[in-house]
NUGU-412224 format. One line per field, with one value per residue (C-alpha): x, y, z; residue number from 1. Coordinates in pm, whole numbers, plus 50000, padded with zeros to 5 digits. Each point is the difference from the previous one (the first is absolute). Example, Ala and Ser with C-alpha at 12.3 -4.5 7.8 and 13.67 -1.06 7.14 Angstrom:
east	c(51230|50137)
north	c(49550|50344)
up	c(50780|49934)
resi	c(1|2)
//
This chain:
east	c(88617|50190|49855|49635|49894|49775|49798|49708|50202|50025|49983|50067|50261|50255|50322|50264|50325|50275|50323|50086|50010|50090|50031|49948|50072|49820|50076|49680|49867|50176|49861|50072|49896|49931|50016|49886|49917|49678|50133|50089|49817|50120|50019|50004|50176|49890|50196|49694|49782|50253|50337|50115|49924|50163|50316|50023|49946|50306|50208|49828|50184|49946|49913|49939|49714|49721|49651|49761|49673|49804|49693|49931|49962|49894|50268|49922|49902|50304|50218|49879|50253|49838|50300|49923|49696|49988|50071|49667|50069|50268|50021|50054|50207|49924|50255|50316|50210|50344|49994|50344|50279|50169|50346|50019|49918|50226|49697|49655|49701|49815|50193|49819|50309|50347|50260|50245|49839|50280|49928|49630|50070|50244|49745|49700|49797|50012|49936|49688|49854|49968|49646|50076|50136|49713|49761|50188|49972|49640|49932|50195|49802|49667|50098|50120|49685|49772|50176|49984|49630|49912|50181|49850|49653|50076|50066|50381|50179|50304|50272|50359|50290|50352|50280|50258|49991|50234|50183|49824|50078|49758|50204|50191|50255|49863|50072|50143|49963|50256|49868|50158|49860|50091|50360|50070|49632|49800|49645|49902|49768|49718|50016|49626|49764|49971|50045|49819|49691|49990|50031|49702|49796|50096|49897|49641|49998|49828|50063|50312|50143|50272|50149|50342|50352|50250|50378|50230|50373|50018|50133|49777|49837|49719|49724|50183|50091|50163|49687|49660|49632|49777|49631|50022|49703|49924|49680|49900|49813|50043|49991|50223|49683|49914|50329|49969|49656|50130|50301|49790|49764|50260|50178|49667|49954|50358|49969|49661|50173|50228|49704|50032|49714|50124|49810|50029|50074|50352|50144|50145|50266|50236|50375|50040|49739|50174|50334|49843|49814|50227|50335|49997|49816|49894|49832|49944|49673|49989|50152|49898|50118|50249|49857|50138|50041|50152|49708|50050|50351|49980|50294|50096|50000|50203|50256|50025|50029|50238|49768|50014|49714|49839|50067|49742|49992|49849|49879|49851|49911|50080|49704|50025|50375|49943|50213|50371|50252|50237|50282|49788|49874|50352|50125|49716|50074|50368|49918|49764|50229|50288|49787|49935|50376|50084|49668|49900|49704|49953|49746|49785|49994|49633|50031|50263|49793|49715|50223|50064|49721|50095|49968|49734|49717|50190|50040|49627|49911|50224|49848|49653|50092|50142|49702|50253|49874|50186|50187|50095|50357|49995|50268|50051|50273|50126|50239|50291|50114|50166|49825|49967|49653|50103|50222|50108|49741|49729|49781|49821|50311|49906|49666|50183|50257|49729|49794|50298|50037|49629|50044|50323|49836|49688|50218|50202|49687|49791|49952|49864|49746|49892|49878|50191|49853|49777|49638|49878|49756|49973|50159|50337|49999|50021|49977|50060|50023|50277|49961|50165|50361|50280|50073|50376|50261|50333|50324|50251|50296|49926|49829|49705|49627|49901|49656|49865|49794|50024|50007|49651|49828|49783|50056|49705|49856|50024|50372|50056|49808|50190|50331|50134|50146|50280|49984|49929|50041|49990|49639|49866|49751|49947|49666|50157|49863|50106|49794|50152|49930|50143|50295|50078|49954|49786|49995|50043|49816|49926|49796|50225|50102|49784|50119|50319|50091|49974|50201|50273|50002|50042|50295|50157|49940|50201|50293|49931|50048|49734|50245|50071|49628|49936|50272|49880|49622|49941|49739|49807|50016|49879|49707|49896|49936|49726|49710|50104|49714|50058|50098|50139|50070|50180|50209|49987|50245|49821|50288|49974|49624|50032|50298|49795|49691|50211|50171|50336|50320|50145|49892|50197|49722|49743|50213|50041|50360|50154|50353|50224|50107|50288|49757|50101|49763|50158|49783|50100|50332|49932|50150|50285|50255|49901|50204|50243|49780|49697|50208|50126|49645|49904|50309|50108|50308|50082|50305|50143|50001|50325)
north	c(04373|49678|49944|50062|49706|49730|49703|50239|50139|49658|50054|50374|50161|50202|50196|49970|50194|49948|49821|49635|49867|49645|49805|49627|49833|49671|49984|50078|50168|50293|50144|50360|50130|50368|50237|50355|50192|49809|49644|49724|49825|49682|50044|49694|50024|49702|49946|49858|50300|50277|49899|50359|50076|49669|50090|50334|49830|49783|50319|50137|49986|50109|50372|50054|50245|49845|50063|49710|49979|49686|49826|49907|49625|49819|49755|49633|49824|49916|50260|50297|50188|50080|50215|50258|50230|49931|49629|49893|50136|50049|50215|49827|50245|50086|50280|50082|50315|50024|50367|49996|49764|49973|49908|49706|50170|49961|49849|49904|50211|49668|49903|50041|50115|50124|49961|50270|50333|50204|49835|50070|50369|50034|49854|50149|50027|49620|49949|50218|49768|49723|49916|50075|50346|50081|49907|50222|50308|49938|49978|50318|50188|49881|50087|50349|50069|49877|50231|50296|49947|49968|50319|50201|49882|50114|50353|49993|50198|49844|50267|49951|50143|50077|49750|50279|50172|50105|49766|49955|49751|49706|49714|49878|50148|50205|49938|50330|50156|50271|50318|50108|50353|50057|49890|49811|49961|49678|49880|49693|49724|49969|49732|50065|50286|50086|50378|50050|49813|50206|50313|49872|49983|50362|50077|49891|49655|49810|49650|49921|49672|49890|49667|50155|49902|50043|49972|49906|49940|49729|49649|49755|49667|49778|50245|50324|50174|50337|50108|49881|50088|50105|50075|50346|50188|50296|50145|50312|49992|49623|49787|49693|49794|50193|49905|49640|49976|50129|49767|49698|50094|50014|49687|49816|50115|49899|49654|49950|50058|49710|49779|50043|50136|50187|50062|50344|50174|49866|49924|50306|50009|50260|49977|49899|49724|49872|49984|49836|49735|49944|50162|50201|50299|49802|49696|49678|49874|49673|49837|50032|50313|50012|49967|50122|49720|50233|49949|49623|50046|50094|50181|49669|49814|50279|49977|49622|50008|50299|50228|50380|50105|50297|49944|49833|49628|49938|49692|49898|49685|49886|49778|49649|49946|49664|49824|50066|49728|50058|50078|50240|50177|50035|50135|50253|50117|50046|50185|50244|50057|50066|50264|50175|50044|50200|50188|49832|49813|49627|49728|49838|49630|49926|49637|49942|50183|49754|49712|50164|49978|50336|50185|49792|50233|50296|49819|49921|50361|50127|49754|50114|50370|49948|49780|49746|49691|49668|50032|50368|50114|50204|50268|50202|50265|50117|50277|49864|50175|50331|50044|50376|50155|50224|49938|50302|50213|49753|49860|49771|49819|49664|50000|50075|49724|49744|50126|49947|49644|49939|50094|49801|49682|50066|49985|49703|49789|50146|49659|49868|50268|50080|50348|50159|49770|50188|49891|50268|50135|50294|49780|50050|50374|50133|50380|50228|50370|50097|50346|50236|49943|50163|50350|49970|49725|50003|50001|49829|50094|50372|50008|50197|49952|49987|50018|49647|50120|50298|50324|50110|49735|50142|49892|49931|50328|49888|49923|50352|50153|49786|50140|49658|50138|50149|49810|49638|49930|49624|50026|50213|49818|50087|50011|49750|49669|49706|49755|49651|49680|49661|50160|50238|50375|50101|50370|50277|50322|50260|50299|50293|50312|50285|50279|50189|50043|49625|49920|50241|49842|49651|50120|50150|49679|49817|50233|50212|50373|50242|50120|49648|49918|50318|49913|49642|50041|50373|49973|49742|50193|50307|49804|49883|50366|50043|49810|49636|49757|49692|49720|49650|49718|49681|49829|49628|49807|49883|49767|49827|49956|49837|49790|49853|49944|49829|49781|50126|49988|50330|50342|49923|49759|50282|50292|49984|50118|49974|50051|49737|50007|50223|50245|49895|49965|49703|50033|50357|49987|50296|50192|50084|50280|50295|50196|50276|50242|49918|50038|50342|50117|49904|50168|49667|49782|49674|49941|49670|49958|49876)
up	c(25429|50066|50346|49913|49782|50148|49872|49936|49706|49833|49623|50014|49774|50193|49963|50274|50037|50254|50082|49949|50355|49898|49675|49957|49665|49925|49631|49812|50313|50168|50323|50094|50341|49924|50296|50066|50317|50061|49971|49756|49715|49832|49624|49771|49664|49790|49680|49827|50089|49928|49865|49975|50366|50102|49809|50176|50336|49932|50018|50313|50327|50361|50034|49628|49948|49796|49867|49953|49812|50067|50138|50362|50051|50312|50110|49986|50321|50208|49828|50204|50216|50337|50099|49729|49992|49624|50047|49856|49652|49735|49688|49668|49798|49639|49976|50198|49980|50158|50104|50161|50088|50339|50115|50237|50331|50309|50171|49884|50105|50003|50315|50330|50189|49905|50272|49892|50085|49839|49664|50049|50065|49710|49759|50179|49678|49977|50370|49981|49735|50260|50111|50366|49921|49764|50282|50248|49782|49905|50375|50064|49735|50141|50357|49907|49799|50281|50247|49764|49926|50370|50099|49714|50102|50357|49874|49984|49731|49831|49993|49886|50199|49871|49950|50014|50337|50281|50233|50336|50279|49989|50141|49693|49760|49711|49636|49880|49655|49910|49845|49670|50033|50364|50042|50321|50090|50002|49981|50200|49889|50255|50267|50028|49904|50371|50005|49669|50111|50318|49786|49798|50322|50072|49641|50059|49840|50276|49862|49799|49876|49767|49897|50035|49902|50285|50017|50288|49982|50266|50042|49820|50090|49873|50095|49917|49674|49924|49812|50107|49981|50286|50036|50149|50145|50226|50146|50190|50333|50054|50309|49986|49958|49682|49838|50119|49838|49665|49999|50096|49718|49726|50129|49992|49638|49913|50152|49836|49665|50096|50097|50380|50215|50309|50321|50159|50229|50054|50343|50178|50270|50143|49951|50365|49960|49686|50181|50307|49798|49701|50084|49677|49854|49691|50155|49810|50144|49811|50309|50367|50181|50287|50350|50331|50254|50259|50240|49998|50141|50368|50164|50161|49669|49836|50280|49971|49619|50010|49803|50036|50227|49820|49629|49771|49928|49656|49820|49668|49809|49648|49905|49863|50041|50170|50257|49954|50075|50288|49757|49795|50312|50139|49665|49989|50355|49915|49678|50172|50297|49762|49826|50332|50052|50311|50009|50325|49851|50033|49921|50265|49914|50064|49884|50268|50264|49942|50114|50339|50258|50147|49670|49823|50119|49855|49667|49995|50080|49719|49749|50101|49974|49649|49901|49870|49816|50046|49667|50042|50059|50320|50047|50321|50029|50339|50108|50204|50318|49915|49664|49930|49994|49708|49702|49798|50186|49896|50282|49750|49878|50155|49817|49674|50045|50080|49705|49768|50135|49934|49633|49971|50128|49791|49687|50127|50052|49715|49840|50332|50092|49642|50090|49709|49733|49756|49985|49759|50259|50239|50270|49827|50078|50357|50000|50298|50073|50244|50159|50250|49898|50201|49870|50054|49997|50182|49798|50227|49780|49984|50343|49860|49947|49633|49840|49964|49701|49768|50201|49885|50213|50276|50359|50231|50126|50364|49960|49868|50290|50253|49871|49901|49675|50206|50331|49906|49629|50050|50124|49712|49778|49637|49823|49763|49874|49785|49801|50033|49809|50102|50176|49712|50031|49703|50080|50252|50067|50259|50096|49903|50183|49873|50232|49925|50368|50068|49686|50108|50348|49848|49792|50314|50197|49730|50057|49692|50044|49875|49736|49878|49992|49802|49750|49945|50032|49971|49724|50201|50327|49810|49855|50348|50094|49740|50154|49988|50073|50215|49764|49985|49761|49924|49732|49922|49786|49685|49916|50338|49974|49658|50116|50285|49782|49733|50259|49871|50204|49881|49875|49684|49902|49982|49869|49623|49979|50348|50128|50159|50365|49885|49835|49646|49705|49821|49690|49906|50190|50229|50169|49760|49968|49779|49750|50095|49805|50215|50315|49889|49925|50357|50147|50146|50003|50172|50217|50118|50375|50150)
resi	c(1|2|3|4|5|6|7|8|9|10|11|12|13|14|15|16|17|18|19|20|21|22|23|24|25|26|27|28|29|30|31|32|33|34|35|36|37|38|39|40|41|42|43|44|45|46|47|48|49|50|51|52|53|54|55|56|57|58|59|60|61|62|63|64|65|66|67|68|69|70|71|72|73|74|75|76|77|78|79|80|81|82|83|84|85|86|87|88|89|90|91|92|93|94|95|96|97|98|99|100|101|102|103|104|105|106|107|108|109|110|111|112|113|114|115|116|117|118|119|120|121|122|123|124|125|126|127|128|129|130|131|132|133|134|135|136|137|138|139|140|141|142|143|144|145|146|147|148|149|150|151|152|153|154|155|156|157|158|159|160|161|162|163|164|165|166|167|168|169|170|171|172|173|174|175|176|177|178|179|180|181|182|183|184|185|186|187|188|189|190|191|192|193|194|195|196|197|198|199|200|201|202|203|204|205|206|207|208|209|210|211|212|213|214|215|216|217|218|219|220|221|222|223|224|225|226|227|228|229|230|231|232|233|234|235|236|237|238|239|240|241|242|243|244|245|246|247|248|249|250|251|252|253|254|255|256|257|258|259|260|261|262|263|264|265|266|267|268|269|270|271|272|273|274|275|276|277|278|279|280|281|282|283|284|285|286|287|288|289|290|291|292|293|294|295|296|297|298|299|300|301|302|303|304|305|306|307|308|309|310|311|312|313|314|315|316|317|318|319|320|321|322|323|324|325|326|327|328|329|330|331|332|333|334|335|336|337|338|339|340|341|342|343|344|345|346|347|348|349|350|351|352|353|354|355|356|357|358|359|360|361|362|363|364|365|366|367|368|369|370|371|372|373|374|375|376|377|378|379|380|381|382|383|384|385|386|387|388|389|390|391|392|393|394|395|396|397|398|399|400|401|402|403|404|405|406|407|408|409|410|411|412|413|414|415|416|417|418|419|420|421|422|423|424|425|426|427|428|429|430|431|432|433|434|435|436|437|438|439|440|441|442|443|444|445|446|447|448|449|450|451|452|453|454|455|456|457|458|459|460|461|462|463|464|465|466|467|468|469|470|471|472|473|474|475|476|477|478|479|480|481|482|483|484|485|486|487|488|489|490|491|492|493|494|495|496|497|498|499|500|501|502|503|504|505|506|507|508|509|510|511|512|513|514|515|516|517|518|519|520|521|522|523|524|525|526|527|528|529|530|531|532|533|534|535|536|537|538|539|540|541|542|543|544|545|546|547|548|549|550|551|552|553|554|555|556|557|558|559|560|561|562|563|564|565|566|567|568|569|570|571|572|573|574|575|576|577|578|579|580|581|582|583|584|585|586|587|588|589|590|591|592|593|594)
//
């Protein structure tokens, strides 16, 4: 292979096959850089050694497919290329075959980066030849295999579930497939194998996994695609800790395949702790957490500074920003205050407080509480008089707004603090488990409580016994958990409902009548009546894991044939209209909306 040859093979006869990455013509000497999946080897075509091969090389161009027979030769001193793994050798060709020609490509796979992503996606087969993309998919293959091997060794069975199923509510729109045989009826492509994997637990398979394809018809962004791959697993009789142990095990195996050694167990925190310390349920722990400085502000100080008496005052630091000029500091204050709008939040200017003898002790106490170093940017957010305690039924809204500001400033000053720079070590990856999510979330528009997760998630037993399902939905906690990495949610899971009466109660608490529940989930409710064991599981996004490991900016860099932000496959030009005959067979027709 083109990337395998080293000085130890000096004098060995070899055959190489691949693409012409670059061609350099020096008259009697022509150099072809020949590329395959493993790398590049420089091939020398010397007119005096093989005139026939040299003549063929004169016709070769970028991306021609060639076969070379020749002898490995150590490069002369000073002519080595330290930037290539094969830079210590070259192959002196004795024979050259031009196996196929190539049109001049719209871009060269030899380029490190191509700015126009639409061109890359249209000519994806060329884009995938690039070294970076080849690396990404080799990494993806190794990661997937490491995960599969670990789970099989742990006693999990890999079982496939259907792509063509019935439409069930799971938070996003379904992709629908019309049935030719059953006029007017539709299959749905699965948003996840959720119900089927629970059915497998009822069926006696105590440990299931699948590297599953899933489909969601939702608005796209850099970390979202209409079809994606998740590592899906389910177990009977688990505690949350059991599932955490399995996931940490296969992630450790996956990261080892990428050359990273992880330390387990991962940090664990409840949803409320995540909101309190980071203002978000997927905390990025590469920067210091938020800290409450409420106790440093006495009632008298709050009154003087016109700060609401009972609401939290929160602060955080962005490390290493350095001293800002007066103009820069003023501009930052205006920018942040403009982002707060009319929410009632404001910034406490600690730098200015330090210049006033009355408030200097307060400034010192705040700096000490936040453990601020001299070159750290210190940010303190206060609620002005009249700021509401709740916003859209949410008593934690202040924590969330301050958490969003923390992330915004972390990105703004990323080049200063350097916490996002990759070092190639475990320090780059901050994992956390977040547990005890709210069971319901308030829909302000419809004025109803909706399930915050899929409706098969079990609430805490004590919340059921306390009657909160009907009396205080906002206080009900779910036995749900997320695995988070560097502020990105890798996966979600939960302990499931295994009792039919509890499942029916959850459906009712979501405003679903017994008849409607029977119509939509009758087969599943029936199955729950036949001795369902307690069970739980999780699903992690394989694409996201590989994206983070590869240091890529988008899922499109680790999915072989992705869609654009408008859900279009530019290479095959899909979606497209179909023929009238196909439409008639499916008992369908299209109409133009006015």
